[in-house]
C-alpha positions as CSV (number, residue, x, y, z in Angstrom):
1,M,-41.4,55.2,1.4
2,T,-41.4,57.0,-1.7
3,H,-39.8,55.2,-4.7
4,D,-36.5,57.8,-4.6
5,A,-35.9,57.0,-0.9
6,T,-36.1,53.3,-1.7
7,T,-33.5,53.8,-4.5
8,A,-31.5,56.0,-2.2
9,V,-31.3,53.1,0.6
10,D,-30.3,50.3,-2.5
11,E,-27.8,52.3,-3.7
12,T,-26.1,53.1,-0.6
13,F,-26.5,49.4,0.6
14,A,-24.4,48.8,-2.3
15,L,-22.1,51.2,-2.0
16,N,-21.3,49.9,1.4
17,E,-21.0,46.3,0.3
18,G,-18.5,47.1,-2.2
19,C,-16.4,48.7,0.5
20,D,-16.7,45.5,2.7
21,L,-15.7,43.2,-0.4
22,Q,-12.5,45.6,-1.3
23,T,-11.3,45.3,2.4
24,I,-12.1,41.9,2.8
25,L,-10.0,41.1,-0.5
26,C,-7.3,43.8,0.5
27,A,-6.8,42.0,4.1
28,W,-6.9,38.5,2.1
29,H,-3.9,39.4,-0.3
30,A,-2.1,40.7,2.7
31,A,-2.6,37.4,4.4
32,T,-1.6,36.0,1.5
33,V,1.5,37.7,0.6
34,Q,2.4,37.2,4.2
35,L,1.7,33.2,4.0
36,E,4.3,33.4,0.9
37,Q,6.9,35.2,3.1
38,T,6.6,33.1,6.5
39,H,6.3,29.7,3.8
40,E,9.8,31.1,2.2
41,A,11.5,32.0,5.3
42,L,10.4,28.4,7.0
43,R,12.2,26.8,3.5
44,A,15.4,29.0,3.9
45,E,15.4,28.1,7.6
46,V,15.0,24.2,6.9
47,R,17.4,24.1,4.4
48,R,19.9,26.0,6.6
49,L,19.3,23.3,9.3
50,T,19.9,20.8,6.5
51,D,22.6,21.7,5.6
52,E,24.2,22.5,9.1
53,L,23.2,18.9,9.9
54,E,24.3,17.4,7.0
55,E,27.9,19.3,8.0
56,K,27.6,18.2,11.5
57,N,26.8,14.6,10.2
58,R,30.3,14.6,7.8
59,E,32.4,16.1,10.7
60,L,31.3,13.2,13.0
61,A,31.8,10.8,10.2
62,R,35.1,12.4,9.9
63,K,35.9,12.1,13.4
64,N,35.3,8.6,13.9
65,R,37.4,7.8,10.9
66,L,40.2,9.6,12.6
67,A,39.5,7.9,15.6
68,D,39.8,4.5,14.1
69,L,42.7,5.9,11.7
70,G,44.5,6.6,14.8
71,R,44.7,3.5,16.8
72,M,46.2,1.8,13.7
73,A,48.5,4.5,13.1
74,S,49.9,4.2,16.7
75,H,50.2,0.6,16.7
76,V,52.3,0.8,13.1
77,A,54.3,3.8,14.6
78,H,55.3,1.8,17.5
79,E,56.2,-1.1,15.8
80,V,58.2,0.6,13.0
81,R,60.1,2.5,15.4
82,N,61.1,-0.1,17.3
83,S,62.3,-1.8,14.1
84,L,64.1,1.0,13.3
85,V,66.5,1.2,16.4
86,P,68.6,-1.6,15.8
87,V,68.5,-1.2,11.7
88,T,70.0,2.4,12.6
89,L,72.5,0.6,15.1
90,Y,73.6,-1.7,12.7
91,L,74.0,1.2,9.8
92,S,76.2,2.7,12.1
93,L,78.5,0.0,12.5
94,L,78.4,-0.9,8.9
95,R,79.8,2.8,8.5
96,R,82.7,2.1,10.4
97,R,84.0,-1.3,8.4
98,V,83.3,0.7,5.1
99,V,85.0,3.7,6.1
100,G,87.6,3.2,3.6
101,D,85.5,2.5,0.4
102,P,83.9,5.7,-1.1
103,G,81.4,3.5,-2.6
104,S,80.2,2.0,0.2
105,V,79.9,4.9,2.3
106,E,77.9,7.0,-0.9
107,L,75.5,3.8,-0.7
108,L,75.5,3.8,2.8
109,G,74.4,7.4,3.1
110,K,71.7,6.9,1.2
111,M,70.2,4.2,3.0
112,E,70.4,6.4,6.1
113,A,68.8,9.3,4.5
114,G,65.9,6.9,3.5
115,F,65.9,5.6,6.9
116,T,65.9,9.1,8.4
117,A,62.7,9.9,6.3
118,L,61.1,7.1,7.4
119,D,61.9,8.2,11.2
120,A,60.3,11.9,10.3
121,T,57.3,10.0,9.4
122,V,56.9,7.9,12.4
123,H,57.4,10.5,14.1
124,D,54.3,12.8,12.7
125,L,52.3,9.9,13.2
126,L,53.0,9.3,16.9
127,H,52.2,12.9,16.7
128,F,49.2,12.6,14.8
129,T,48.0,9.9,17.3
130,S,48.6,11.8,20.6
131,D,45.6,11.7,22.4
132,R,46.3,14.1,25.7
133,D,44.8,16.3,26.6
134,P,46.1,20.2,26.9
135,R,48.0,21.9,29.4
136,W,46.7,25.1,29.7
137,R,48.8,28.2,30.6
138,T,49.4,31.5,29.4
139,V,51.5,32.0,26.5
140,R,52.9,34.9,25.2
141,L,52.3,34.4,21.3
142,G,55.2,36.9,20.6
143,E,57.8,35.1,22.1
144,L,56.6,32.0,20.7
145,V,56.8,33.1,17.0
146,G,60.1,34.8,17.5
147,E,61.5,31.0,18.8
148,V,59.9,29.2,15.8
149,V,61.2,32.0,13.4
150,E,64.4,32.0,15.3
151,S,64.9,27.9,15.0
152,L,63.9,28.0,11.4
153,A,67.0,30.8,10.4
154,P,69.4,28.4,8.8
155,Q,66.4,27.1,6.6
156,L,65.2,30.7,6.0
157,A,68.9,31.9,4.8
158,A,69.5,28.8,2.2
159,Q,66.3,29.3,0.6
160,A,66.0,33.5,0.4
161,I,62.9,33.9,2.4
162,R,62.2,36.5,4.5
163,A,60.3,36.2,7.9
164,A,57.7,39.4,8.5
165,V,56.4,38.7,12.0
166,D,53.4,40.8,12.7
167,V,52.6,39.7,16.5
168,P,52.2,42.3,19.2
169,D,54.4,41.9,22.5
170,E,52.0,42.0,24.9
171,L,49.6,39.5,23.0
172,T,48.9,36.0,25.5
173,V,46.6,33.2,24.3
174,S,45.4,30.2,27.2
175,A,47.1,27.2,25.3
176,D,49.1,24.2,25.3
177,R,52.2,26.1,24.6
178,E,54.0,23.1,23.1
179,M,51.0,21.7,20.7
180,L,50.9,25.7,19.7
181,R,54.6,25.4,18.8
182,R,54.2,22.2,16.9
183,A,50.9,23.7,15.4
184,L,52.7,27.0,14.2
185,L,56.0,25.2,13.2
186,N,54.3,22.8,11.1
187,L,52.6,25.8,9.4
188,A,55.8,27.6,9.0
189,L,57.7,24.4,7.3
190,N,54.6,24.1,5.3
191,A,55.0,27.5,4.1
192,L,58.9,27.1,3.3
193,D,58.3,24.5,0.9
194,A,56.1,26.1,-0.9
195,M,58.7,28.7,-1.8
196,P,61.9,27.0,-2.9
197,R,63.1,29.7,-5.0
198,G,62.5,32.1,-2.1
199,G,59.7,34.7,-0.5
200,T,58.3,36.1,2.3
201,L,56.9,34.1,5.5
202,A,54.2,36.4,7.1
203,I,53.1,35.5,10.6
204,R,50.7,37.8,12.2
205,A,48.1,37.7,15.0
206,I,45.0,38.9,15.4
207,S,42.7,39.2,18.8
208,S,39.3,39.7,20.2
209,R,37.4,39.1,23.1
210,E,36.1,35.5,22.2
211,S,39.3,34.1,20.0
212,V,43.0,34.5,19.3
213,E,43.7,34.2,15.1
214,L,47.0,33.1,14.3
215,E,48.0,33.5,10.6
216,V,51.0,31.8,8.7
217,A,50.8,32.9,5.0
218,D,53.6,32.0,2.2
219,T,54.4,34.0,-1.4
220,G,54.2,30.7,-3.6
221,E,52.1,29.4,-5.9
222,G,49.4,29.0,-3.7
223,L,46.8,26.3,-3.1
224,P,45.7,23.4,-6.1
225,E,42.3,23.9,-7.2
226,G,39.9,21.8,-4.4
227,A,42.8,21.3,-2.2
228,A,41.7,24.1,0.1
229,G,39.1,21.6,1.5
230,R,41.1,18.8,1.8
231,V,44.4,19.9,3.1
232,F,43.8,19.1,6.4
233,E,42.8,15.1,5.8
234,P,45.0,12.6,6.9
235,F,47.7,11.6,4.3
236,F,46.3,14.1,1.8
237,T,49.6,16.1,0.5
238,T,50.4,18.2,-2.7
239,K,54.1,17.8,-2.3
240,S,56.1,14.6,-3.8
241,G,58.2,13.7,-0.6
242,G,54.9,14.9,2.0
243,T,53.5,12.7,4.5
244,G,50.1,14.3,4.7
245,L,50.1,14.5,8.0
246,G,51.8,18.1,9.4
247,L,48.4,20.1,8.1
248,A,46.4,17.2,9.8
249,I,48.4,17.9,13.2
250,V,47.5,21.4,13.1
251,S,43.5,20.6,12.4
252,R,43.9,18.2,15.5
253,I,45.5,20.7,17.7
254,A,43.1,23.7,16.7
255,D,40.1,21.1,17.7
256,V,41.5,20.5,21.4
257,H,41.8,24.0,21.8
258,G,38.1,24.5,21.1
259,G,39.1,26.4,17.4
260,R,39.6,25.6,14.0
261,V,41.9,26.2,11.1
262,R,41.0,27.3,7.7
263,A,43.3,27.4,4.6
264,E,42.7,30.0,1.7
265,N,44.8,31.3,-1.4
266,R,45.5,35.0,-0.9
267,P,44.5,37.7,-3.6
268,R,48.0,38.5,-4.2
269,G,49.5,35.3,-4.1
270,G,50.5,32.4,-2.0
271,A,48.1,30.4,0.4
272,A,47.5,31.7,4.1
273,F,46.9,29.3,7.1
274,T,44.6,30.7,9.9
275,I,44.5,29.2,13.4
276,T,41.4,30.7,15.7
277,I,41.9,29.5,19.1
278,S,38.9,29.9,21.5
279,Q,39.5,32.2,24.1
280,T,36.3,31.5,25.8
281,L,37.3,27.7,26.4
282,S,40.6,27.6,27.4
283,E,39.9,30.1,29.9
284,A,37.5,27.8,31.0
285,A,39.8,24.8,31.1
286,A,42.5,27.3,32.6
C-alpha cells in the first residue's frame, strides 16, 4: 500500500472515531438530562406524597381528638341539662312570687336569659356529640333552603338583611334531611351574625355528576386573617358570645355525608362557606 493510501485510511479511521465519540457524548448528555428530569419528578412526587401523608395524619389526629372530646362533651352536656331542668322550674315558681316587684322581675329576667344561653350551649354540645348514621332520602334542596330562609324571616327583617337564593327547583340530593337542615341553618345564622348592620344573605347550589355544592355567603367584614383554617375546630370562635360549636357541627355533618366544608373570604367582601356532598357515597348508601 502506498504512503498516500495509508494516510487516507488513517484519516478515514480518525473521522469515524470522531463521529462515534460525538454520538456517544450526545447520547450520554441526553441520558443525563433524562435522569435529571426523572430525579426531579421523583422528588416532586415524594414531596407530594409526604405532604399528603402529613395531612392525613393531621386529619386522623383531629378525628381522634374530636372522638375523645365528643365523649367528654356528651357526658357533661347531659349532666348540665339534667341540672337545668329543676333550676328552670324554680325560676318559674320564683317569678310568680315576685310579680309585684319590678326590680326583682328584671333581675329574674337576666337570670333566665343566662340560663337560656346555657341551654343553647348544651343543645349545641348534644348536636355535636350526636353520632348517628345519616337517614338517607331524596331531598329537594330548593324546598329545604326555602324553609330555612322562611324560619329566619323575623331576624332578617330586624337586621335589614336581604335573602338572595339561587337554587334550582328541580335540584335534589341524597342526604339526611334533618342533618342538612341543621348544617344550612348553622351557616345561615353564622352569616347573620356577620351582618349586624344589614347586608345580603346569598345561598346558591351547584351540582355535578359526583357532588352537589351548597354555598352560604354574607356581605360582612369577612374572616380574620388565619381564621379560615380554624373556624371548623370545636370551641374556636371569632364572636364574643359564640360557643364555637356551630361550624364544628357543620363540618361533622359534611363528613358523615362523605363530603367536606370550606371557608373563604369573597373578593368583594364578606365570607362564603361551601358544603360539598358526595353523590357517589350517598347514592350507594341510599
